[in-house]
N, C-alpha and C positions, 0 to 999 in steps of 0.2 A: 292109843292116842298118837304115839310116835309113828306107828305104821300108817295111820291115816294121813299124818303130815307128810310122810315120805311119798305117799301116793300123790298127794296134792302137788308136791314139788315136782314130781315126775311129769305130771300133767302140764304144769306151767312150762317146764323145760321143752316139752313137745309142742306146745302151742306157739311159743315165740319163734322158733325156726320156720314154722309153717306161715306165720304172719309175715316174716321177712321174705319168704319166697314170693308171696303175693305182692309184697312191697316192691321187690325187684322187677316183677312182671309189669305191674302198673306204672312203675317209674320209667321202665323202658318204653312202654306205650306212650307215656306223656312226652318223652323226649323225641320219639318218632313223630308225634303230632306237631311238636314245636319245630322240628327241622323241616317238615313238609310245609308248615305254615310260612316259614321264612323263605323257603324255595319258591312257593307259588306267589308270595308277595313280590319277591324280586323279579320273577319271570313275568308276572302280569304287568308290573310297572315298566319293565324293560321292553315289552313287545307291543303295547297298545298306544296309539296316538303319539307316535314319535319316540317313545321310550325315554331313556335318560339323556336327553339332549341338553346342551349347555351353550350359552352365548346369546346372539341376537335372536329376536323373534323369528319364527318360521311361518310359512303359509300353509293353509289347508291344501291337500293334494290337488284340488281342482283350481287352486289359485284365487278363490273368491273370498275366503274367510281367513283372517289372521289369527294365528294361535299365539297366545301370550302366556302359556302355562308350562314353559320348558323346565321350570323348577318344581312343578306340581308332583311329579312322580317321585322325586327325592323326598318330598314331604311325607307322602304316604308310606314309603319304605322305612324311613328313619323312625317315624312315629310308631309304626306297627312293630318293628324289631325292638325298639326301645321300650315303649310303654307296655307292650304285651309280652314279648319273648324275654327280654332281659329282666323285666320286673318279675315275671313268672319264675324265672330261674333263681332270682334273688330270694323269692319267697320259699322255694324248695331247698335252698342251700343247707339249712340246719338239719333237714331230714335226709338229703342226699349225702351229706358228710356226717352221718350220725355217729361215727366212731372216731372222728377227729377231735382235737382239742377245741374247746369252745372259742378260744381266742382266734384260732385259725379260721373257723367257720364264720365268726363275726367279721373278720377282715374280708373274706370272699363275699359275704353278704353286702358289705359296704361298697366293695368294688363293683359288683353287679349293679347296685343302685346308682353308683357314680356314672357308670356307662349309660344307664337309662337316662340320667340327667343330661349328659352330653349329647345323646342321640335326639332327645326331644327338643333341646335347644337348637340343634342343627336343623331339625325338621321345621321348627318355627321360623327360623331365618329364611329357609327356602320358600315357605309359603308366603311370607311377607314380600320376598323378592318377586315371587310370581305375581302377586297382586299389584306390586308397583309397576310391573311391565304392562299392565292393562292400560287402555286408553284413559279410563277413569278409575284410578285406584280406590278400592273400598276394602276396609279391614274390619274384621270382627263384627259382622252383621248377621251371621247365621247361628242357629242353635248349636251346630257342631263347633263353631269357634268359641262360643260362650262356655260350653261344657269343657272344651279343651283347656281354656284358661283356668277354670275351676280345678281341673285335674292337676295342672302344673303347679298351681299355688298350694294345693293340698299335699302334693308329693314333696315339694320343697320344705313345707312346714314339718311334715312327717320325718323327712331325712334329718333336718336340723334337730328336731326333738330327740330322735334316736341317737344321734351323735352326742348330744349334750348329756343324755341320761346314761349311755352305755360306753362311750369312748372317752370323751374329755369335755368338761372336767369330771364327769360322773356325779350322779346324785347318790343319796344315801340308799342302802339296801332296801329299806322300807318303801321308798319312792319308786325304785326300780321294779320291785315286786308288783306294785300297783300298776305301774306304767306299762309293763310288758304285755298284759292282757289287752290294754287299750291299743297299744302299738300293733298287735296282731290283727285285731278287728279292723282298725282303720286302714291297715295295709291291704287287707283283702277287699275292703270297700273301694279303695282307690284303684286296685287292680281290676275289680269288676267294672267300675265306671270307665276305666281305660279301654277295656274290651268293647264295651258299648259304644264308646267314642270312636274306636276304630271302625266298627260296623256302621256307625252313622256317617263317617267320612266316605266309606265305600259306597253306601247307598246314595249319598248326596252326589257323588261323582256320576253314578249311573243315572240319577234323576236329571241332572244337568245335561247329560249326554242324550237322553231320550227326549226330554221336553224342550230344553233350550237348544239342543243340537249345535252347541258351540264347538264340539270336537268332531272327530271323524264319525263314520257311519256305524260305530259299534252299537250304539243304542238301538238303532233300527234293526240290525241283524240279531241282537240279543233278544229283542221282543219276540222274534220268531225262532230263536235258538238255531240260527243259520250262519253264525259268524265263521269266517275263514280261519283255518289253523286251530280250530277248537277253542277260540278265545272265550266263548261263553262257558265252556266246561272249566277252563282254567279259573275264570272269575268265580264260579260256584265253589270250586274246590278251595280256593283261597278263603272264602267266607266260612266254609265248613270246618277247615282246619284251625282257623282262629277260634271258633266255638269249641271244637274238640279239645284243643290245647288248654283253653281257659277252664273248662269243666274239669279236666284231669288235674290241673294245678290246685283248684279249690278243693277237690275231693281228697287229694293226697295231703294237703296242708291242714285240713280240718278233721280228718279221721283220727279218733283217739287210739286206734290200733297201732298207728305208726308214729306215735309220739317219740321224740328223740330221748334216749336214755342219757343220764348225766355221765360225763367222762371224768377221768381221775382229777383233772384240773378244776372241776367244779365241786368236788367232794369237800 
């Protein structure tokens, strides 16, 4: 009996390091995806249709069409970096910092979500400013904007509920035990919808470019994959790395193999 137990213990000891090696590899891959996503998001918004311009409205290069979207690129960048990258990192914090004290991990988790909040509020301000610069301002009339508002409201409610339950004033252990599973599920749902929302926004921009032709000629060249400077490739890579990063976050956060072990302060 004791011999069999010793063998079982040995097997468990051998399995855990192997799982952690896989964890290190997949975590590194997810971070590479995230960094590339942020890079291509920034590069794309900085190089197409005037980039990160600021100030008075500008004119279309041929002088015939006024552009009123100088804040639009900031919106796309802040929303993607905030609601996708920062939120994804916040979700992974407890597993990335698997050997740190729970209180420290909790603080970093809250900070990442706080940065997410600041970025999406900034992105919201920029898109409202962009719309206000149009000849006839129109706000919140697309599915993208409706879903975006739902994501923001859900995120704020989730953040407040998490703070009240786990930070201050804190609920009873029984309530926290029940709430933690709900918190995890709703967090992943909000993250997933945020990713879908980012892709909706990118698709909407492309649709307006091709059909409405309110911007530069990117829509036309993209239709034939003939854009100068490889802009079509950059656009596609931006979309792909958003998807790759999101999938990697969900897989790492939901895999039972990589559940965070309790630290001494939790014992």
